[in-house]
C-alpha positions as CSV (number, residue, x, y, z in Angstrom):
1,M,163.6,-77.6,168.3
2,R,162.5,-77.8,171.9
3,V,164.1,-77.8,175.3
4,L,162.8,-79.3,178.6
5,R,159.5,-77.8,179.5
6,S,158.8,-76.7,183.0
7,T,155.4,-76.5,182.7
8,L,149.1,-47.2,152.0
9,G,144.7,-43.0,151.7
10,T,145.4,-43.5,147.9
11,L,148.9,-44.3,147.0
12,G,149.1,-41.9,144.1
13,A,151.9,-42.6,141.7
14,F,154.5,-45.1,142.7
15,L,154.9,-46.8,146.1
16,V,157.7,-49.1,147.2
17,L,155.9,-50.4,150.2
18,G,158.8,-51.0,152.5
19,A,159.6,-47.3,152.6
20,A,156.4,-45.3,151.8
21,V,154.0,-47.3,154.0
22,S,156.3,-46.9,157.0
23,C,156.3,-43.1,156.5
24,T,152.5,-42.9,156.5
25,A,152.2,-45.1,159.5
26,A,155.1,-44.1,161.8
27,A,153.2,-41.3,163.6
28,H,150.6,-43.8,164.8
29,G,152.8,-46.8,165.8
30,D,155.0,-47.1,168.9
31,D,155.3,-43.3,169.2
32,A,151.5,-42.6,169.3
33,R,150.4,-40.6,172.3
34,P,147.0,-40.4,174.1
35,G,144.9,-37.8,172.3
36,D,146.5,-38.3,168.9
37,D,144.1,-38.5,166.0
38,P,143.4,-42.1,164.9
39,P,145.2,-43.1,161.7
40,A,143.4,-42.7,158.5
41,A,142.1,-45.9,157.0
42,L,144.5,-47.6,154.7
43,A,143.9,-47.7,150.9
44,P,143.6,-51.2,149.4
45,F,147.2,-51.3,148.1
46,E,148.5,-50.2,151.5
47,R,146.7,-53.1,153.2
48,L,148.5,-55.8,151.3
49,L,150.2,-58.4,153.5
50,P,152.9,-59.5,152.9
51,A,154.0,-56.1,151.7
52,P,154.8,-56.4,147.9
53,V,158.0,-55.3,146.3
54,S,156.2,-52.4,144.6
55,A,152.7,-51.1,143.9
56,R,151.3,-48.3,141.8
57,A,147.8,-47.0,142.3
58,E,146.7,-45.3,139.1
59,G,143.4,-44.6,137.3
60,P,140.0,-46.2,137.6
61,G,139.6,-49.7,138.8
62,Y,137.6,-52.8,137.7
63,A,134.3,-53.6,139.2
64,V,133.9,-57.3,139.9
65,G,130.2,-58.2,139.3
66,P,127.8,-60.8,138.1
67,G,129.2,-60.7,134.6
68,T,132.8,-61.2,135.6
69,V,134.6,-64.2,134.2
70,I,138.0,-65.7,135.0
71,R,140.0,-66.3,131.8
72,T,142.9,-68.7,131.6
73,G,145.3,-67.7,128.9
74,P,148.6,-69.0,127.5
75,G,150.6,-71.4,129.6
76,P,150.3,-75.0,130.8
77,E,146.6,-75.3,130.1
78,E,145.5,-77.8,132.8
79,E,147.5,-76.3,135.6
80,V,146.6,-72.7,134.8
81,R,142.9,-73.7,134.7
82,Q,143.3,-75.4,138.0
83,V,144.6,-72.1,139.5
84,G,141.7,-70.3,137.9
85,E,139.2,-72.7,139.3
86,L,140.6,-72.4,142.8
87,L,140.6,-68.6,142.6
88,A,137.0,-68.7,141.5
89,E,136.1,-70.9,144.4
90,Q,137.9,-68.5,146.9
91,L,136.2,-65.4,145.4
92,R,132.7,-67.0,145.2
93,G,132.6,-67.6,148.9
94,P,132.4,-64.0,150.1
95,S,131.0,-62.5,146.8
96,G,128.2,-65.0,145.9
97,L,129.1,-64.3,142.2
98,P,129.1,-67.1,139.6
99,L,132.6,-66.3,138.3
100,P,132.8,-68.9,135.6
101,V,136.2,-70.0,134.4
102,V,136.7,-69.9,130.6
103,D,139.6,-70.7,128.2
104,G,141.3,-67.8,126.3
105,A,142.8,-64.6,127.5
106,G,140.8,-62.2,125.3
107,G,138.0,-60.0,126.7
108,D,137.4,-58.3,130.0
109,G,137.3,-60.0,133.4
110,I,140.1,-61.6,135.5
111,R,142.8,-62.8,133.1
112,L,145.5,-65.4,134.1
113,R,148.6,-65.5,131.9
114,I,151.9,-67.4,132.0
115,D,154.7,-65.4,130.4
116,E,158.2,-66.8,131.0
117,D,159.6,-63.4,129.9
118,T,158.0,-61.5,132.8
119,E,160.7,-59.5,134.4
120,G,161.4,-58.9,138.1
121,V,159.2,-61.7,139.5
122,G,161.3,-64.8,139.7
123,D,159.7,-68.3,139.9
124,E,157.1,-67.4,142.5
125,G,156.4,-63.7,141.8
126,Y,153.8,-62.1,139.7
127,R,152.5,-58.9,138.1
128,L,149.0,-57.7,138.8
129,D,147.5,-55.0,136.5
130,S,144.1,-53.5,137.2
131,G,142.0,-51.1,135.1
132,P,138.5,-50.5,133.8
133,G,138.9,-53.3,131.2
134,G,139.8,-56.0,133.7
135,I,142.5,-57.4,135.8
136,T,145.5,-59.3,134.4
137,L,147.6,-61.6,136.5
138,T,150.9,-62.5,134.9
139,A,153.6,-64.8,136.1
140,R,156.4,-67.1,134.9
141,T,154.9,-70.1,136.7
142,P,151.5,-71.3,137.9
143,A,152.8,-70.9,141.5
144,G,153.2,-67.2,140.7
145,L,149.7,-67.0,139.4
146,F,148.4,-68.5,142.6
147,H,150.2,-65.9,144.7
148,A,148.8,-63.2,142.4
149,G,145.3,-64.5,143.1
150,Q,145.9,-64.3,146.8
151,T,146.9,-60.6,146.4
152,L,143.8,-60.0,144.3
153,R,141.6,-61.4,147.2
154,Q,143.0,-58.8,149.5
155,L,142.2,-56.0,147.0
156,L,138.5,-56.9,147.1
157,P,136.2,-56.1,150.0
158,V,136.1,-58.8,152.7
159,A,132.4,-59.5,152.0
160,G,130.6,-59.1,148.8
161,P,131.6,-57.9,145.3
162,G,133.4,-54.7,144.8
163,T,135.9,-52.7,142.8
164,V,139.6,-53.6,142.5
165,P,141.4,-50.3,142.4
166,G,143.4,-49.4,139.3
167,G,147.1,-49.9,139.4
168,T,149.9,-52.4,139.2
169,V,151.6,-54.7,141.7
170,T,155.0,-56.3,140.9
171,D,156.1,-58.8,143.4
172,R,158.5,-61.6,144.3
173,P,159.6,-63.4,147.5
174,R,162.7,-62.6,149.5
175,F,163.3,-66.2,150.6
176,A,162.5,-69.5,148.7
177,Y,161.2,-71.3,151.8
178,R,158.4,-69.8,153.9
179,G,157.1,-72.5,156.2
180,A,154.6,-73.3,158.9
181,M,155.2,-76.4,161.1
182,V,152.4,-78.3,162.9
183,D,152.9,-80.9,165.6
184,I,150.2,-83.6,165.5
185,A,152.3,-85.9,167.7
186,R,151.8,-84.4,171.2
187,H,148.1,-83.8,170.6
188,F,146.5,-85.5,167.6
189,F,144.8,-83.3,164.9
190,T,142.8,-84.5,161.9
191,V,143.7,-84.0,158.3
192,D,140.7,-81.7,157.9
193,Q,142.1,-79.3,160.6
194,V,145.5,-79.3,158.9
195,K,143.9,-78.6,155.6
196,R,142.1,-75.6,157.2
197,Y,145.5,-74.3,158.3
198,V,146.9,-74.8,154.8
199,D,144.1,-72.5,153.4
200,Q,144.7,-70.0,156.1
201,V,148.5,-69.6,155.6
202,A,148.6,-70.1,151.8
203,Q,146.6,-67.0,151.3
204,Y,149.6,-65.1,152.8
205,K,152.1,-66.9,150.5
206,V,153.4,-69.5,152.9
207,N,154.7,-72.3,150.7
208,A,155.8,-75.1,153.0
209,L,154.0,-77.2,155.6
210,H,156.3,-79.1,157.9
211,V,154.3,-81.9,159.7
212,H,155.8,-83.3,162.9
213,L,154.4,-86.8,162.6
214,T,156.1,-88.7,165.5
215,D,157.3,-88.2,169.0
216,D,157.4,-89.8,172.4
217,Q,153.6,-89.3,172.9
218,G,152.3,-90.6,169.6
219,W,153.1,-92.1,166.1
220,R,150.6,-90.5,163.6
221,L,151.1,-92.1,160.2
222,A,150.4,-95.6,159.1
223,V,153.4,-97.6,158.0
224,D,152.7,-100.9,156.2
225,S,155.9,-102.5,157.2
226,W,155.6,-101.6,160.9
227,P,151.8,-101.6,161.5
228,R,151.9,-101.3,165.3
229,L,153.5,-97.9,165.1
230,A,150.2,-96.3,164.2
231,E,147.8,-99.0,165.6
232,Y,149.4,-99.0,169.1
233,G,151.9,-96.1,169.1
234,G,149.3,-93.8,167.8
235,G,146.9,-94.5,170.6
236,S,148.1,-92.0,173.1
237,E,148.8,-88.3,173.5
238,V,149.7,-85.7,176.1
239,G,147.3,-85.8,179.0
240,G,146.1,-89.4,178.3
241,G,143.7,-88.7,175.4
242,P,142.9,-91.3,172.8
243,G,145.4,-90.0,170.2
244,G,144.9,-91.2,166.7
245,H,146.7,-91.5,163.4
246,W,146.4,-90.8,159.6
247,T,146.1,-93.5,157.0
248,K,148.3,-93.3,154.0
249,D,145.3,-92.2,151.9
250,E,144.6,-89.3,154.4
251,Y,148.3,-88.2,154.1
252,R,148.1,-88.4,150.3
253,E,144.9,-86.3,150.5
254,L,146.7,-83.6,152.5
255,V,149.7,-83.6,150.2
256,A,147.5,-83.2,147.1
257,Y,145.4,-80.5,148.8
258,A,148.4,-78.5,149.9
259,G,150.0,-79.0,146.4
260,R,147.1,-77.4,144.7
261,R,147.8,-74.3,146.9
262,Y,151.6,-74.5,146.0
263,V,152.4,-75.6,149.5
264,D,155.0,-78.4,149.8
265,V,154.5,-80.9,152.6
266,V,157.8,-81.6,154.6
267,P,157.2,-84.7,156.8
268,E,159.2,-85.3,159.9
269,I,160.1,-88.6,161.6
270,D,162.1,-87.5,164.6
271,M,165.2,-89.7,165.4
272,P,167.2,-91.0,167.2
273,G,165.5,-89.4,170.2
274,H,161.8,-88.5,170.6
275,V,160.9,-92.1,169.8
276,N,159.1,-93.5,172.8
277,A,155.9,-94.2,170.8
278,A,158.0,-96.5,168.5
279,L,159.8,-98.1,171.4
280,A,156.5,-98.9,173.0
281,S,155.2,-100.4,169.8
282,Y,158.1,-102.7,169.0
283,A,160.3,-104.3,171.7
284,E,163.0,-105.1,169.1
285,L,163.8,-101.4,168.7
286,N,165.0,-101.3,172.3
287,C,168.5,-102.4,173.2
288,D,167.2,-104.6,176.1
289,G,164.4,-106.1,174.0
290,N,161.7,-104.8,176.3
291,A,158.9,-102.6,175.0
292,R,158.5,-99.3,176.8
293,E,155.2,-98.0,178.3
294,R,153.3,-95.4,176.3
295,Y,154.1,-91.9,177.4
296,T,151.6,-89.0,178.0
297,G,153.8,-86.4,179.7
298,I,155.8,-83.5,178.2
299,K,159.4,-84.2,179.2
300,V,162.0,-84.6,176.5
301,G,165.4,-86.3,175.9
302,F,164.8,-89.6,177.6
303,S,164.2,-91.9,174.6
304,S,166.6,-93.3,172.0
305,L,166.6,-95.8,169.2
306,C,169.2,-98.6,169.8
307,V,172.0,-97.3,167.7
308,G,174.0,-100.5,167.8
309,K,171.3,-102.8,166.4
310,E,171.1,-103.4,162.6
311,R,167.4,-103.9,163.0
312,T,167.2,-100.2,163.8
313,Y,168.6,-99.3,160.4
314,E,166.2,-101.7,158.7
315,F,163.4,-99.9,160.6
316,I,164.5,-96.4,159.4
317,D,165.0,-97.6,155.9
318,Q,161.6,-99.1,155.6
319,V,159.8,-96.2,157.4
320,L,161.6,-93.5,155.4
321,G,161.2,-95.4,152.2
322,E,157.4,-95.6,152.6
323,L,157.3,-91.9,153.5
324,A,159.5,-90.9,150.5
325,E,157.1,-92.8,148.2
326,L,154.2,-90.8,149.6
327,T,155.9,-87.4,149.5
328,P,156.5,-85.7,146.1
329,G,158.4,-82.8,147.7
330,R,162.2,-82.7,147.9
331,Y,162.6,-82.7,151.6
332,L,162.5,-85.3,154.4
333,H,163.0,-84.1,157.9
334,I,164.7,-86.5,160.3
335,G,164.6,-84.4,163.5
336,G,167.9,-85.0,165.4
337,D,167.3,-82.7,168.3
338,E,167.5,-83.4,172.0
339,A,169.0,-86.8,171.7
340,H,170.2,-86.6,175.3
341,S,170.1,-90.3,175.8
342,T,172.3,-91.0,172.8
343,P,176.1,-90.6,173.4
344,A,177.6,-88.1,171.0
345,A,179.7,-90.6,169.0
346,D,176.7,-92.9,168.6
347,Y,174.5,-89.9,167.6
348,A,177.0,-88.9,164.9
349,A,177.2,-92.5,163.6
350,F,173.5,-92.9,163.6
351,M,172.9,-89.6,161.7
352,D,175.4,-90.6,159.1
353,R,173.4,-93.7,158.3
354,A,170.0,-92.0,158.6
355,Q,171.1,-89.2,156.2
356,A,172.3,-91.8,153.7
357,V,168.9,-93.5,153.7
358,V,167.3,-90.1,152.9
359,G,169.7,-89.7,150.0
360,R,169.0,-93.2,148.6
361,Y,165.4,-92.3,148.3
362,G,166.2,-89.2,146.3
363,K,165.3,-86.7,149.0
364,T,167.2,-83.8,150.7
365,V,167.8,-84.1,154.4
366,V,166.4,-81.5,156.8
367,A,167.3,-81.8,160.4
368,W,167.2,-79.6,163.5
369,H,170.4,-77.6,164.0
370,Q,171.9,-80.1,166.5
371,L,173.1,-82.0,163.4
372,A,175.8,-79.3,163.1
373,A,177.6,-81.0,166.0
374,A,177.8,-84.2,164.0
375,R,178.5,-84.6,160.2
376,P,175.8,-83.0,158.1
377,A,175.6,-84.7,154.7
378,P,176.4,-82.6,151.6
379,G,173.4,-80.3,150.9
380,A,171.7,-81.1,154.2
381,V,169.4,-78.3,155.4
382,L,169.7,-77.3,159.1
383,Q,166.7,-75.8,161.0
384,Y,167.8,-73.4,163.7
385,W,165.5,-73.2,166.7
386,G,167.8,-71.5,169.2
387,H,167.1,-68.2,171.0
388,D,168.8,-65.3,172.6
389,R,170.1,-67.5,175.4
390,T,171.6,-70.2,173.2
391,S,175.3,-70.6,173.8
392,A,177.8,-68.9,171.5
393,T,179.4,-72.3,170.9
394,E,176.2,-73.7,169.5
395,K,175.6,-70.7,167.3
396,T,179.1,-70.8,166.0
397,R,178.6,-74.5,165.0
398,V,175.6,-73.5,163.0
399,A,177.4,-70.6,161.3
400,T,180.3,-72.9,160.4
401,A,177.8,-75.3,158.8
402,A,176.3,-72.5,156.9
403,K,179.7,-71.4,155.6
404,A,180.3,-75.0,154.5
405,G,177.3,-74.8,152.3
406,H,174.4,-76.0,154.4
407,P,171.3,-73.8,153.9
408,L,169.5,-72.7,157.1
409,I,165.8,-72.5,157.9
410,L,165.4,-70.0,160.8
411,S,162.8,-70.8,163.5
412,P,164.2,-69.0,166.6
413,A,162.1,-70.2,169.5
414,D,161.8,-66.8,171.1
415,R,160.5,-65.3,167.8
416,L,158.7,-68.1,165.8
417,Y,157.6,-70.8,168.3
418,L,153.9,-70.2,168.2
419,D,153.3,-72.2,171.3
420,M,155.0,-69.6,173.4
421,K,152.5,-67.4,175.3
422,Y,151.9,-63.8,174.1
423,D,151.8,-62.6,177.7
424,L,151.2,-64.0,181.1
425,A,147.4,-63.9,180.6
426,T,147.5,-66.2,177.7
427,K,145.8,-69.4,178.8
428,P,147.4,-72.0,176.5
429,G,151.0,-72.2,175.7
430,Q,154.4,-72.3,177.4
431,V,157.1,-69.9,178.5
432,W,160.4,-71.7,178.5
433,A,161.7,-69.5,175.6
434,G,160.1,-66.4,177.1
435,L,157.0,-64.5,176.2
436,V,156.5,-63.8,172.5
437,P,154.2,-60.9,171.8
438,V,153.2,-60.1,168.3
439,K,155.8,-57.3,167.9
440,R,158.6,-59.5,169.1
441,A,157.7,-62.3,166.6
442,Y,157.9,-59.8,163.8
443,S,160.7,-57.4,164.8
444,W,163.9,-59.2,163.6
445,N,165.8,-59.5,160.3
446,P,166.3,-63.1,159.1
447,G,169.0,-62.0,156.7
448,A,171.2,-60.7,159.6
449,Y,170.0,-62.7,162.5
450,L,172.9,-65.1,163.2
451,T,176.4,-63.7,163.4
452,G,178.6,-65.0,160.6
453,V,175.6,-66.2,158.5
454,P,175.0,-64.1,155.4
455,E,171.5,-63.8,153.9
456,S,172.6,-66.0,151.0
457,A,172.9,-68.9,153.4
458,V,169.3,-68.5,154.6
459,L,166.9,-70.8,152.8
460,G,164.0,-69.2,154.6
461,V,162.0,-69.0,157.8
462,E,159.4,-71.2,159.5
463,A,157.0,-70.7,162.4
464,A,156.6,-73.8,164.5
465,L,153.4,-74.7,166.4
466,W,154.1,-77.3,169.1
467,T,151.1,-78.9,170.8
468,E,152.1,-80.0,174.3
469,A,149.8,-77.2,175.6
470,V,147.6,-76.9,172.5
471,A,144.7,-79.4,172.3
472,T,141.9,-77.8,170.3
473,R,141.4,-75.9,167.1
474,G,140.5,-72.8,169.0
475,E,143.8,-72.9,170.9
476,W,145.7,-73.7,167.7
477,E,144.3,-70.6,165.9
478,L,144.7,-68.3,168.9
479,M,148.4,-69.2,169.2
480,A,149.1,-69.1,165.5
481,F,147.2,-65.9,164.6
482,P,148.3,-63.2,164.1
483,R,152.0,-64.2,164.6
484,V,152.1,-66.5,161.6
485,L,151.2,-63.5,159.4
486,G,154.5,-61.9,160.6
487,L,156.3,-65.0,159.5
488,A,154.7,-64.7,156.1
489,E,155.9,-61.1,155.7
490,L,159.4,-61.9,157.0
491,G,159.7,-64.6,154.4
492,W,158.2,-62.8,151.5
493,S,158.7,-59.0,151.7
494,P,161.9,-57.0,150.9
495,P,164.0,-55.9,153.9
496,A,163.0,-52.3,153.5
497,A,159.4,-53.3,154.3
498,L,160.2,-54.7,157.7
499,D,158.9,-51.8,159.8
500,W,156.8,-52.5,162.9
501,P,154.6,-49.3,162.8
502,A,153.7,-49.8,159.2
503,Y,153.3,-53.6,159.6
504,S,151.0,-53.2,162.7
505,R,148.6,-51.0,160.7
506,R,148.5,-53.5,157.8
507,L,148.1,-56.3,160.2
508,G,145.2,-54.5,161.9
509,A,143.6,-54.1,158.5
510,Q,143.6,-57.9,158.2
511,G,141.3,-58.2,161.3
512,A,138.1,-58.0,159.3
513,R,139.4,-60.7,157.0
514,L,140.3,-63.0,159.8
515,D,136.9,-62.4,161.4
516,A,135.1,-63.2,158.2
517,Q,137.0,-66.5,157.9
518,G,136.1,-67.5,161.5
519,I,139.7,-67.5,162.7
520,A,140.1,-67.2,166.4
521,Y,143.0,-64.9,166.8
522,H,144.8,-63.0,169.6
523,R,143.7,-59.3,169.4
524,S,147.1,-57.9,170.5
525,P,146.7,-54.4,172.2
526,D,149.7,-53.3,170.2
527,V,147.8,-53.6,166.9
528,P,145.2,-51.1,165.6
529,W,142.6,-53.7,164.6
530,S,140.0,-52.8,162.0
């Protein structure tokens, strides 16, 4: 997780975007020379990000205007209507159109259909068909319909009504898990800020929000059985600010909000290390019975729960039990990294019991990859945060765990840690994993990243935003964007689409959309921004 800080023109007939887009863009990517003509503007299907599996531009399109309606057709009526209402809300903003949502799939307009026999789309994919009589979004599940709606948004002008070009998109994700992690423990952020991030990333088909709720510097979620965790342990943050915490109702609000956007919340309570906020809140969690002082620095590895006390296991059972009750998703993250103050044998014994607690509450364990050095429970998911300098021994342990059936989430720190600086001029951020410019964050293949780990063992990818050096919404968005869009493409698009020159042009075309949404992003000089 962390180490010690030292400070495609018109597409024509058929286009498989991974190949054809790269051909059109290659002459204007890394090999561009001074004096070259600027690249021609991309046609709407060429701008799609993440790149879809296939797209066909064909015939006249459909003009979205004052008379357009959104029609919800066959399928689970309430949920499909919910998808339609949210799509209408998203399209009304820039267009100013009424876009009423009506029942029934007949007639022109934007039609939403569930068809379990739709081929080639899987559980989250979709088919989008556009022509003069309207636009039909078809999927096997409501989640697929939601993703189809996000693609439709990109086919419309950024501001105001317009015409969706004629053609077809058929699409599905490469990986099941496409995550964004937010750390509200080092610097506290409100539920409203996190909801804003959910909207920003869900439009690019990210489907998991990992929330780092606790650490040495603050405990951010109310726990009824241990109230001082939030009341006292939540009252600090890096730099000495006032901190804060979420109530259970606020957490439920976030879970429901994300769920309507088909984003699962994955909460993390880090243990047995990264626990100073808990140790400061309750003396009984310390082996010597003395409460610790609250901590506002950025060092790691110095804190540990008292592994030998039964009270410790009552604590984790009650905390994880309350969290499991609040969280409908399948995963609970229990951290497990940088437990430098916990002897190896004690760490393994503790993680055995902590994993058993998660299982008793019907959830699947997620932990940082250090769990591979202990005894991962059957089915436990390991999240790898190593980097190019990580030891061969540590990487081999992770590969061995993957071969034993433990799915991996890949979050290499020198690729997907969004708190790393883009360059030396970046004001917020850190450098311990190296500089991570936009190209580096994108230019790697998750399916072939770790030696000895086949793509079938990779559950997905996740971009992590740690907040030791990120204290405001502006800093958050600057560090996340545009690199989190690369994460979205790495997780969704087929391997043939992973081509930097093509991607950089599609990313550049998203600039106007990011501007219109008020997102403060890093305008990388390597990207031809629109």
